[in-house]
C-alpha positions in Angstrom: 0.0 0.0 0.0 2.9 2.4 0.7 4.2 1.9 -2.8 0.7 2.4 -4.2 0.2 5.6 -2.3 3.6 6.9 -3.4 2.9 6.1 -7.0 -0.6 7.6 -6.7 0.8 10.9 -5.4 3.6 10.9 -8.0 1.2 9.9 -10.7 -1.0 12.9 -10.0 2.0 15.2 -10.5 3.1 13.5 -13.7 -0.5 13.7 -15.0 -0.5 17.5 -14.3 2.9 17.8 -15.9 1.6 15.8 -18.9 -1.4 18.0 -19.3 0.8 21.1 -19.5 3.0 19.4 -22.1 0.0 18.4 -24.1 -1.4 21.9 -24.0 1.9 23.4 -25.1 2.6 21.0 -28.0 -1.0 21.1 -29.2 -1.0 24.9 -29.4 2.4 24.8 -31.1 1.3 22.1 -33.6 -1.9 24.0 -34.4 0.1 27.2 -35.1 2.5 25.3 -37.4 -0.2 23.4 -39.3 -2.3 26.5 -40.1 -0.1 28.0 -42.8 0.7 24.6 -44.2 -3.0 23.8 -44.6 -3.6 27.2 -46.3 -0.7 26.7 -48.6 -2.0 23.3 -49.8 -5.4 24.9 -50.6 -3.7 27.7 -52.6 -1.6 25.1 -54.6 -4.6 22.9 -55.6 -4.1 20.1 -53.0 -7.5 20.3 -51.2 -7.2 16.7 -49.9 -4.0 17.5 -48.0 -5.4 20.8 -46.9 -8.6 19.3 -45.5 -6.8 16.5 -43.6 -4.4 19.1 -42.2 -7.3 21.3 -41.0 -8.8 18.2 -39.4 -5.6 17.6 -37.5 -5.5 21.3 -36.6 -9.0 21.0 -35.1 -8.1 17.9 -33.2 -5.0 19.6 -31.8 -7.1 22.6 -30.8 -9.6 20.3 -29.1 -6.8 18.4 -27.3 -5.3 21.7 -26.1 -8.7 22.8 -24.7 -9.3 19.5 -23.0 -5.8 19.4 -21.5 -6.1 23.0 -20.2 -9.3 21.9 -18.4 -7.6 18.6 -17.1 -10.3 16.6 -18.8 -8.4 14.9 -21.6 -9.5 11.4 -22.6 -6.3 9.8 -23.9 -7.9 6.9 -25.7 -10.5 9.1 -27.6 -7.9 11.7 -28.6 -5.5 8.9 -29.7 -8.1 7.4 -32.0 -9.1 10.8 -33.4 -5.5 12.0 -34.0 -4.1 8.8 -35.3 -7.1 8.4 -37.8 -6.6 12.0 -39.0 -2.8 11.5 -39.3 -3.3 8.3 -41.4 -5.7 10.1 -43.6 -3.3 13.0 -44.0 -0.4 10.7 -44.9 -2.5 8.8 -47.4 -3.2 12.1 -49.3 0.1 13.8 -48.8 2.4 10.9 -49.8 0.2 10.2 -52.8 0.2 13.8 -53.9 3.6 15.0 -52.7 5.8 11.9 -52.7 8.8 12.2 -50.4 7.8 15.7 -49.2 4.7 14.2 -47.6 6.8 11.5 -46.0 8.9 14.0 -44.2 6.0 15.0 -42.0 5.9 11.6 -40.4 8.9 12.4 -38.2 7.4 15.3 -36.3 4.1 13.4 -36.2 5.8 10.4 -34.4 7.6 12.7 -31.9 4.4 14.7 -31.2 2.5 11.5 -30.3 5.0 10.6 -27.7 4.8 14.1 -26.2 1.0 14.1 -26.1 0.2 10.6 -25.0 1.5 8.1 -22.4 4.2 5.8 -23.9 2.0 2.7 -24.2 -0.7 4.6 -26.1 1.8 6.5 -28.3 3.5 3.2 -29.1 0.2 1.7 -30.4 -0.6 4.8 -32.4 2.8 4.9 -34.0 2.6 1.2 -34.9 -0.5 2.0 -37.1 1.1 5.1 -38.4 4.4 3.2 -39.2 2.5 0.5 -41.2 0.6 3.0 -43.3 3.5 5.3 -44.0 5.9 2.5 -45.0 3.3 0.7 -47.1 2.3 3.9 -49.0 5.9 4.8 -49.5 6.7 1.4 -51.0 3.6 1.7 -53.4 3.8 5.4 -54.3 7.5 6.1 -54.3 9.7 2.9 -54.3 10.9 0.1 -52.0 14.4 1.4 -51.3 12.9 4.7 -50.0 10.3 2.7 -48.0 13.1 0.7 -46.5 15.0 3.8 -45.4 11.8 5.3 -44.1 11.1 2.1 -42.1 14.6 2.1 -40.5 14.7 5.8 -39.7 11.1 5.8 -38.3 12.0 2.8 -36.1 15.1 4.6 -34.8 13.0 7.7 -34.0 10.4 5.6 -32.2 13.0 3.9 -30.1 14.7 7.2 -29.3 11.4 8.8 -28.3 10.5 5.8 -26.0 13.9 6.0 -24.3 13.8 9.8 -23.8 10.2 9.9 -22.5 10.7 6.9 -20.2 13.8 8.4 -18.7 12.2 11.8 -18.4 9.2 10.3 -16.5 11.6 8.3 -14.2 13.6 11.5 -13.5 10.4 13.3 -12.7 9.3 10.5 -10.3 12.7 10.5 -8.6 12.7 14.3 -8.2 9.2 14.2 -6.8 10.0 11.5 -4.3 13.3 13.3 -3.4 11.4 16.5 -2.7 9.1 14.6 -0.3 11.8 12.6 1.5 13.7 13.7 4.6 17.4 13.3 3.6 18.6 12.5 7.1 16.1 9.8 8.1 14.9 8.5 4.7 11.2 8.8 5.7 8.7 11.3 4.3 9.0 14.9 5.3 5.8 16.9 6.1 5.6 18.5 2.7 2.7 16.3 1.5 1.8 14.7 4.8 -1.7 16.2 5.0 -2.5 15.3 1.4 -1.4 11.7 1.9 -3.2 11.3 5.3 -6.4 12.7 3.8 -6.1 10.2 1.0 -5.8 7.4 3.6 -8.8 8.7 5.6 -10.8 8.6 2.4 -9.7 5.1 1.7 -10.4 4.0 5.3 -14.0 5.3 5.1 -14.7 4.0 1.6 -13.5 0.5 2.5 -14.7 0.6 6.1 -11.3 -0.2 7.6 -9.5 1.4 10.6 -6.8 4.0 10.3 -4.5 4.6 13.2 -1.9 7.4 13.7 1.1 7.0 15.9 3.0 10.1 17.1 6.6 9.4 18.3 9.0 11.8 20.0 12.6 10.9 21.0 13.0 11.5 24.7 15.5 14.1 25.9 16.7 14.7 22.4 17.8 18.3 23.2 20.0 16.9 26.0 21.6 14.5 23.5 22.4 17.3 21.1 23.8 19.5 24.0 25.9 16.8 25.6 27.0 14.7 22.7 26.9 17.2 19.8 24.7 17.6 16.8 26.6 14.9 14.8 25.5 12.3 17.4 22.0 13.8 17.3 21.9 13.4 13.5 23.2 9.8 13.9 20.4 9.1 16.4 17.8 10.4 14.0 19.2 8.5 11.0 19.3 5.2 13.0 15.8 5.9 14.3 14.4 6.5 10.8 15.8 3.1 9.6 14.5 1.4 12.8 11.0 2.8 12.1 11.0 1.4 8.6 12.2 -2.0 9.8 9.6 -2.2 12.6 6.6 -0.8 10.8 4.6 -2.7 8.2 5.3 -2.2 4.5 2.0 -0.5 4.1 2.6 2.1 6.8 3.6 5.7 5.9 6.3 7.3 8.1 6.8 11.1 8.3 9.3 13.3 10.1 7.2 16.2 11.3 9.8 18.1 13.4 13.3 17.8 14.8 12.8 14.6 16.7 9.1 14.1 16.1 7.6 11.5 13.8 4.2 10.3 12.6 3.4 6.8 11.5 0.1 6.3 9.5 -1.3 2.8 9.7 -4.1 1.9 7.4 -6.2 -1.2 8.2 -4.6 -1.3 11.7 -6.7 -1.4 14.9 -5.5 -0.6 18.4 -4.1 -4.1 19.0 -2.1 -4.1 15.8 -0.8 -0.5 16.3 0.2 -1.3 19.9 2.2 -4.3 18.8 4.1 -2.1 16.3 4.7 0.5 19.0 6.0 -2.0 21.5 8.2 -3.5 18.7 9.7 0.0 18.1 10.5 0.6 21.8 12.0 -2.9 22.2 14.1 -2.5 19.1 15.3 0.9 20.1 16.2 -0.4 23.6 18.4 -3.1 22.0 20.1 -0.7 19.6 23.3 0.9 20.7 23.7 3.9 18.6 26.7 5.3 20.4 28.4 3.8 23.6 26.8 4.7 26.9 23.8 6.5 25.3 20.3 5.2 26.0 17.7 6.4 23.6 14.0 6.0 24.2 10.8 7.2 22.6 7.4 8.3 23.9 4.4 7.2 21.7 0.8 8.4 21.4 -1.7 6.3 19.4 -5.0 7.5 18.0 -7.5 5.6 15.8 -9.8 7.5 13.5 -13.3 8.1 14.9 -16.4 8.3 12.7 -16.8 11.8 11.2 -13.4 12.9 12.6 -11.3 15.1 10.3 -7.6 15.0 10.0 -6.8 18.0 12.2 -8.8 16.4 15.1 -7.1 13.1 14.7 -3.7 14.7 14.7 -4.5 16.7 17.7 -5.7 13.6 19.7 -2.6 11.7 18.7 -0.4 14.7 19.8 -2.3 14.9 23.1 -1.7 11.3 23.8 2.0 11.7 23.0 2.4 14.6 25.4 0.6 12.7 28.1 3.1 9.9 27.6 5.9 12.4 28.1 4.2 13.8 31.2 3.8 10.3 32.7 7.6 9.6 32.6 8.5 9.1 29.0 9.4 5.9 27.2 5.7 4.7 27.4 2.7 4.4 25.1 -0.6 6.2 25.5 -3.5 5.0 23.3 -7.2 5.1 22.7 -8.6 1.5 23.0 -11.9 2.4 21.4 -13.1 5.6 19.6 -14.9 6.9 22.7 -12.8 5.3 25.3 -10.6 7.0 27.8 -6.9 7.0 27.1 -4.8 4.5 29.1 -1.2 4.1 29.8 0.6 1.0 28.4 
């Protein structure tokens, strides 16, 4: 579930980025096609001019849909690929190799506008039509060269787009990750937690938050130095990832404060994880003669409770744990129950 939520968040960003790219390339293509379409009408090639105008209209429609974040990739792919095939049928027939030259920007534009999988299917159809027409209308040697060069352009576009998407994902994840501990920072915490609340309510499953605070961390920094303090935080971040479930999301919300979000985890499950964290921390010697402990507050989502209320309850339980001597767990057993000390 963790990976799913990460991909979901990153996927939303990539989709927004893709919509901007689609809008830009569609406007650019429409501007470039307009004089070309008019030129073909003026020189007695109405078939080429009409198909070019159809492509222009589709690009304008695509730009409008992308600007409103309402683009239907499958529908637009069918419309645009059909129009491009019609265009190349007329342009190669009437203009020979000059019509063929338009296939290269067309291939590139499809990879910019559509996801790689859809663009690959569209270009497969385009490739078959262009190469076949070239072989029939011009000659087989030119068709062979066209097939080879179009194949190279397709492979280059696939590699470029795939690497660009991967870099975008890496940068997005890097921006949301705390470099010292390796867990999420609080940049997108509310957004991710609200998504988890929605999923919990839709699927009627529990959601539990765990607030953790390293005890006497300021004293560690003052007495041992900030390098040791950073080492403690780094080790604690790895420890949390090892002790928590794969589906849990971990955030560093402050200097020594962390939040663990546990979907489909009731009080019993979350308490087991909390105990495992404390026991593992007790067994871990970060630096000689330094005992590190953590206080933990646990709150399970109530019916009709919003994120801010859930976070406040969790934080209240954490501070009660610190008030009651630290290195302990305060939790809510049931939504309306009193908090109890572990």
